[in-house]
N, C-alpha and C positions, 0 to 999 in steps of 0.2 A: 764287021769292025762295027756294026749297029749295036750290038749287045752291050758295047763299051761306054756309048754317047747316052747322057743322061740329061734329057729333056722336062721340061714341065714340072708339075708337082711331083714331090717326094710318093706320095701314095700312089700315082700313077705309072711310078718306075719299079714298085716292089718286086716283079718277077726276076727283072734284070739286077737289080741291086742283090737280091739273095741268092740269084745264080752266079753272080760276080762271087758273092761269101761262100757258099759251099764250094766252090771250083778253087777258091783261095786256101778254103779249109783242107781240102782233101790232097792240093797240091804241098801243105805242110805237112799233113803225116806221112806224104811220100819221102820229103825231104828226112824225117824222123827214122823212117825207114834206111835211107841210105847211111844217115849218121850211124844207127845202129851196124850196118853192115862193116863201118870203115870203124868200127871200134869202139863207138862212144857207150859211155856207162850207161846203166840200167837206172841209176839216180838223176844223172843230166837230163835223159829223156824224158823221164818222169814231173821233174822240174819246170822243164820248156814246156811241155803239153798244158799243164795246169796254169803256170804265168801267161803263154800266150794266149789261151782265151779269155782269162781273167782282165789282161788288158785290151783285147779286143770290145770285153761287154762295156768296160770301162769308157773306153773311147764311144761306144754307140749310146752310153748315158750321158757323155760329156756333151756330144753333139745334138742331142735331145733336149739338153736344158731348154727351161722355158718359165715364165713370170706369168703366163696366161692361166687364169682360175681355169677355163675349160680345159686345155690340155693338160694341166696338171693332174686332175682330178678324173676326166673320161678320155684323153688321147684327143679332145678336138671333136668326138663321136664319128671319125673318119677312116676307122678301120674295117678294110674290106673283110667279109665272112671267113673266106679261105683265111687268110692271113691272121684273124683273131680266132681262128682255128687252132694255128696251130700255136701263139701264143696261149691260149687256154690249155691247151694239150702239155705245154710246157710249164706252165703255170700248175696244173693240177698233177703233174708224173713228179712228185717231190722226191726227196732222197727217199721214201719208204717203197717208194712205186719201183726206183730203179735199182737202189741200193738193198732194201730189207724184205721186199715183196718176195722174189725167187729165193733169197736165203731163207725165208718160213717155209716155202714150199720144200725147198731142200732138205730141212732141218724135220719138219713135221708131215710133208705129204699135203693129202686132200683137204685135212680143216682150213689151209691157208688160202685156198682156191675162194672161199669166203670172201675174202677181199678182192680177189678177182671180180669175182660176179658181182659182188654191191658195189663196187666203184664203176665198173661199167653201167650196171641196169641203173646206177643215180643218175645218169646223165640222161635217160628215159623218163625218170621224175620232173629233171631241170627243164626239157624240150617240151613236156605236155603240162606241166605245172607253173612254171616260174619264169624261165627267161623271156619270151616275147612280151610278156605281161607287165614285170618289172621296167622292160625298156621301154615301154610306151608310156609308163607314167613318168618318164624322164628326170628322175631324180641322179644324183650323185653317189651316195652308198645305200647299203642296205638299211642302216638306221634314219637315213632320210626318207626309203620308201616308209618305213614303219610311223616316223614322226607325222608324213605328209598323208599319209592313209586313216591314221586312227587318230590323230591331231593330241596337241598337248607334249610337253618338254618331257613329263615321267616318261610315257612310252618310248618315246625316244632316246632319253638316259639310259632304262633298261636294253633296249638294244644294243647300246654302244657297251654294255656291260658283258652282256653276253658276246659279243663280237670280239672284244678285248680277250675274255676268258678262254674260247674257242681258239683264236688266232694266236695268242701268247704261245698256249699250248705245242699249238703246231708249227710255230717258228722255231719253237726249242727243239725240236725232231729234227728241222731243216738243219742247223746250226751243228744240233751233234753229226748229221750226216758229212757236211764239209768239214767239220774236226776229224772224221774217221779218214775222209779222202787224202787230206792235208797230211795226217800224220803219217801216213804211208809214201804218198807221195813225196814229201819234201824230206821225208825222216826227220820229225820233229815229235814231242809229245802230243796228244790227244788236247790237252787242256793248252796249249798253245796254237794248235790247229782250229779250233772253235773261231778264235778272235781274227784268224788269218782272214777264214772264210766271212766273218763279219765284216770285213774290210771289202773283201770284194762284192758283197751284196750291198753295202751303202753306195760305192761307186757306182752301181749301176742305177741306181734308185733315188737318189738324194735330190740331186737337181733338176731332173725331168718328170718326176713323179710317173703316172699314170702312159704319159707320152713315153719316158724312155724305158721306162719297164716292158712296154707290150713291143718295140723295136728290138729290146735284149732277149726276152724271152722268143722271139721267132728265131733269131739268132741261136740262141740254147737249144730249141728243140732239135735243129739240125743236125748241132753237135751229140747232142744226148742219142735221137733216135739211129746214128750211124753207128756211134759206140757202142749202143745195144746189141745191134743187127749183127756185125761182123763177127764177134766170135761165136755166136750161135751157128751162123752159117759155115765159117772154118771148122769147129769143132764136128757138126754134122757131115760136112764133105769128108773130114779125116776120118773119122769113123764109120764111113761108107754107108752112112744113113740116107745120103741122098742132097739134092740141093734144096728143098724145102723141111727144116727142121718141124715147124710148127704141125705138119700133117705125118710125119715121119719117124717121129721120136716114141713111137709105140711098142717096137722093137726095142729099143732102148731100157725102157720100163718093163718088158718080159724079161729082158737081161738081167735089170736088178732085182725082180722077184725069185729069179734062180739062185743071185749071189747071197742075197738076204739071211735064207736058213743056213746055208755053207759058211758065212763068215759069224754068224750067231748075234745077227741082228735080232733084237727084241727077248733074246736069251740072257746075253753077257751085259750086266748092268753095272753102271759106274761105280767104283768102290771111291772114287776121289769126288769132289765138288770143287768148281772152278767158278768162280765168281762171273756172271755175266756171260759164258759160255755153256756149249753143251756137246754131249758126246753125240756120234753117230748112232748109238743104240737105239733111240726113240723112234727111230724110222717104222713107218707103218704098223705104228702098234695097233692093236684091235681095240677098239674102246670097251670097255666091261658093260656099258651101257648104250647100244646102238641108237635106242630110241632117244635118250640124254643128247648123244652126240650129234644127231640129227636136227633135233629142236636146236644145239647152241651153233651148229650150221647155220639155220635159217635167220635164226636170231642176228648172228653177226652179220648177215647179208642185208638185214633190214636195217641195221645200225649204220651199215655202211653207204645205203641208199640214200636214207633219210637225212645223212649226216652230207652226203654230198650234196643234197639238192638246199642243204641250210647255209653253205659256207658261205661267209660274204666276200670272200677273195676271188672266188669261183662267178659268183652271180653277178659282182659289179664289172667283170669282163664284158658282160653282155650290155653293158651302158655304154661302150665305146663304139658299138655300130653305127652306121648312118640312118638304120629305119629297124622297122620292127620287124619286116621280112627278112632283112641281114641277120637279126638276131637270131631268129629262129634256124636260119641255114649255118649261122655258126655254130649252133649246138651239133648239127649234122657232122659237119667238119671235125669239131673238137672228138665227136666219138669218134671217126675216123683215124685221125692222128692217135688217137691213145689206145685205139684196139691193136695198131700197129706193135706196140710194146707189149702191151696184156696179152696178146694172142703167145707171143714168143715165151714168156717169162717162165711157162712149164716146162717148154722144150730146155732152157737154159739151165734150168735146177736140175732136170733128169742127165743131161749129158755131160754137165760137170761132174753131179754124184758117180756118173761110172766110169769117170777118170779116175776117183779116186780108189772107186771099190773093184774094178774088172783086174784080174791079176795076168790077163792078157794084153793089157795096155802097160806101155812103159811107165805110163806117170801114176800107176796104182801105189799107194801106200801102206795099206793095211795088208798084215801078214808078210812086210818086211822088214828088215833090222832097225830096232829104233834108231843105231848109229848111224844107218844110211839115211833114215827119214831125216833127223835132225841136221845132216848133212846138207840138206837139198836148201838151196838160197831162198826161196819163196816160204819154206818151214821158218827158215833165221829172219826173215826180214819182218814178216807178221809176229812172229814169236816176240820181237825186238819192242814193239809198239803193243804191247798185251792184248791180240785181237786171237793169239792161238796158242796151244799147248799140249805138248805130247807130256806122258804123263807114263812112265812104264810100271807100272800098281803090281803086277806078279814078279817083275824082275827077272822076267827071260828072258829079254833083249830083242823080244818080237812085239810089234805094234798090233795090236788088237783092237777092236773095232769100240771096246769101252775105255780105250786110253788116248783116243785123239780128241780134242775139245777144239771148238773154234767158236766165235760169236757169228750168228748168223747172217748179221750186219755187212761179215766182207766175203761175203759169198760170189757176188756178181765182182767185186772188184778184184776178187782173188782167181778167177775162172781161168784168165788167158796165162797166168803162171802156173797154175794146175794142170792145165790143158797142154804146155809147153809151147806155147805158142810164142812169136816173137815178141820183145819185152815191148817192140811200139805199140801193140794192141794193149797192153796194160796201162801205156799210157794214155791211149786212145782212150778207156773206159773209164780211165780218173777222171779226166775231163768229161765226158758224159756225165759220169755222177756228180761231179762239181755243176754243170750246166743244171741238172734236176733238182738239185738241192737249193743251188743258188735263185732259180726262176720261180719257186715257187716261196722261198724266204722272201725275195723282192715282192711277189705280190701280197704275202701277208703281211709285213711290215708298212707297208702301203695301205691296206686296209683299214689297220689300228690306226697308224698317225692322219691317214684321212678322215676316220670317223671322230677321233679326237679335236681332231681342227675344226674340221668342217659340222659335225653334229653336237658337238660339245661347246668348243672354244667357239664358233662363229654362231651358233644357232640358240644357244643358250648364254653364254656369256658375254658375249660381245658382238652383237649383232651389226653394231657399225664398223668393226674393224676394216680397215683398206685392204687390198689383195695383197701388197707387200709383207704385211703383219701378219694376213693367215695364212701364206705359204711358208713363213720365217717358223711359225709356231708348227707346222707342218715337218718343217725340216729338222727342227729342234727335238721334236717326238721321235720320229724316226729312227734318230742316233741315241736316244735315251733307252727306246724299249730296245731296238738292236741289242745293244751293251747289257740290258737286263736280260734277252733273251739268251746270250753268249754266257754270261755266269750261270745261269742255270743250267744249259745245256753242258757245260763243263762238271757239273757235281754228278751227271749220268745218272738219273732218278730213275731211269727206265728204257728200254729198248725205244730203237726208231718208230719200229711199228707200233709199241703201246702207247707211246705217247701220240700217234698219230689217229690212234683208234679212241684215245681219250679225246683229242680235238672234234674227231666227229659226233664225240656221243655228247658232249657239251653244246655244240653247235644245234643240233637235232633237238636237245633238251629244252632249250629256251627259244629259239628261232623258227623251227620248223611249222607249227601250226598256226603260229601267227602271220607269217609269210602266206601257206597256202588258202587259211581261211580270209585273209584281206585280199585277196585275188578273188575266192570262189564263193565266199557267203558275204552278200552285201550286210546283210543283220550283224556281222560281228563289230564290236565297238570296242572303245578305246579302253574301258574296267575291263574288258574280257582279254584284252590283249595285253594288258598289265599283268593281269592273273595267270595269265598263258603263261608268260616270259621268266615272272619272278618265282613262282610254284613250280614251274618245270624245272627252273634253272637249281632250285635249291634243292628240289627232290631228289633228280641226278646226281647234285653233288654229294649229298648226305649219303645215300645209297654207294657210291664211289669211296666215300672215306672209310663208311661202316665196314664194307665187306673188303678192303684192301688192308686197313690198320685198325679197324675197329674189332675184328674178330669175329663178326655178325656172320650166321649161316647164309648160303645162297637163296634168294628168293627165286623159285622156278629155274634154277640150275644158271642164272645170270651172274657171270662175272664181273670182274672190273673193265672187262673189254667191251660190254653191253649195258651199261649203266643206262644210255642214253634210252632203252626201252621203258625204263622205270618214269625218268624224267619225260619222256616226250607223252606217255599216258597220263599223267599228273597234268601236263600241260595242257591237252586236248578237252581232259575232262573239267579241269579249274576255268579255261577260255569260253566253254561253251556254256556250263552251269551260270558264271557270272555274267554272260552277254545275255542269257535268256531273262535274267532277274532283275536287268538294267535297262534303262532306254536305249531304243534302237538307235541308231545314226541320224544324223537328219539329212535331208532327199537330196540332198547336193551330193554329199556322199557316197550315198548308195547310188545315184546317178553316175558318179564319176566310175565307179565300180564295176557299173554295168558296162561302160562304154570301153573300158580296158580290155574288156573280152570280147569285142566286137572285130572281126577280123578285117573288116572293109575300111573301118575308120581310124586312120591310123593318128589320130591326133595325140600330139605328146601332152599329157597332162602332169598334173603335180606342181610343186611348188616355183617359185620364180626363182634363180640363183643369182 
């Protein structure tokens, strides 16, 4: 019974607390399985899963409420490395990772592995170039580091601008994901679902800031990783591919390669178009220009890597650790917990695709009568919320590969139903997807609100503001930004993965080189940083607008997902040129930069808060 006795400080009892939480969640899943066996409806199970988990997150947020500045902004700098790694993984594995990434691999195969490689590799840059040194600086936010390192309000203000543009773009994608999940789980319109998701997000973060978000994100990671792994292992065992699908799905890939020519993949082109959806006929299409395809793969990886190392909501997680050593350890744990999901995503996409295509499986739909396919419950449910469509284009009554349309964003959420698994697994996956989207949205909204309240309001507008007023401003901004994000998400301006890629590109365009050179080049000065941020963000944004809406031909094959290459290149050139043409920083600043790179001296530098 010692497991259940909680004594001493909260952080000293984290293993016991989260062990009990995990056991309680698994017990809830078991109870839902029993409820299904007793005749409980699928809709009720979906509602209970989503409602139960959101209530738990909100309860953690309420219990973590605080009026202390250090706790609100950096969780009191007392988060242990393993738990910070879990919180960072949850913060990182957004709706794009959980909901959309496997869907992209499902629809288009190899090119989408660039997201997996780039997002994972980005943590190498975070570990080597950023996290320990930013933690040693002792700041609250990324703009706080920029303002302290380079000095002056202009540099701080530009960093806030880049942060808001990148993070707001990202948060709309997460609210989009919550809307997609809520629409299916609760049988409500997508436009209503985004506001439901926002409510849950605000309940988690509004009262406790970083402290509440940290402990909520640990809980959310536990839910999302269980939810992601269970259906993949279940499908692998059910299809006789073994107990470890991450290593065994090569046989499934070989089977798909056999089936695609038989089903006309790449030959039968869709004769109809459905907004926001794709047909499976684009799978494994051989690029006309393999050199260009390779270049686009590499540049997308580069954007995702440098974007990862520039995202303020990720970097600020390492401000919460007790020491520089703990920050470095946290990066390693983050990468471990993230790899558990990323290593599984290709297997999930492959096994799910096989369920749809293989006529030897009872779940296959291609080549079946359209009337029979339309009678399937999962087809009806997803069609009802405009996520899927079956069109008998040639009128022969048989479903061809080019007549089945779906949004890539629903592949993971629909996998349990496609595979014929018990509906309790669908509820579990919905809860996991909601956890992934909410955890990232929590961190993003907090990053924006903290930057505006701390770096804009407190540091520039009203340096004498008392603690209560600062936190009131932060919470008001949190609510306002969340509402704006929900409104934009409801417009469905782009898919989840597209919006996420834009966020990474914005971040790397304006912040990557000012951050890296701020740590590694003591000659870097205020004028150079200002030029780098302003010109980088402007160049990247201009290129995005021109290729997406202005009709301009692509430069070097870089489309709207890769505009960060243009922005970052412009940022680097501008920053180096302006720095070399202007006066070097004073000796005190250069000595400060030297000191943060000395492993042995773990002095906390930077501004006093």
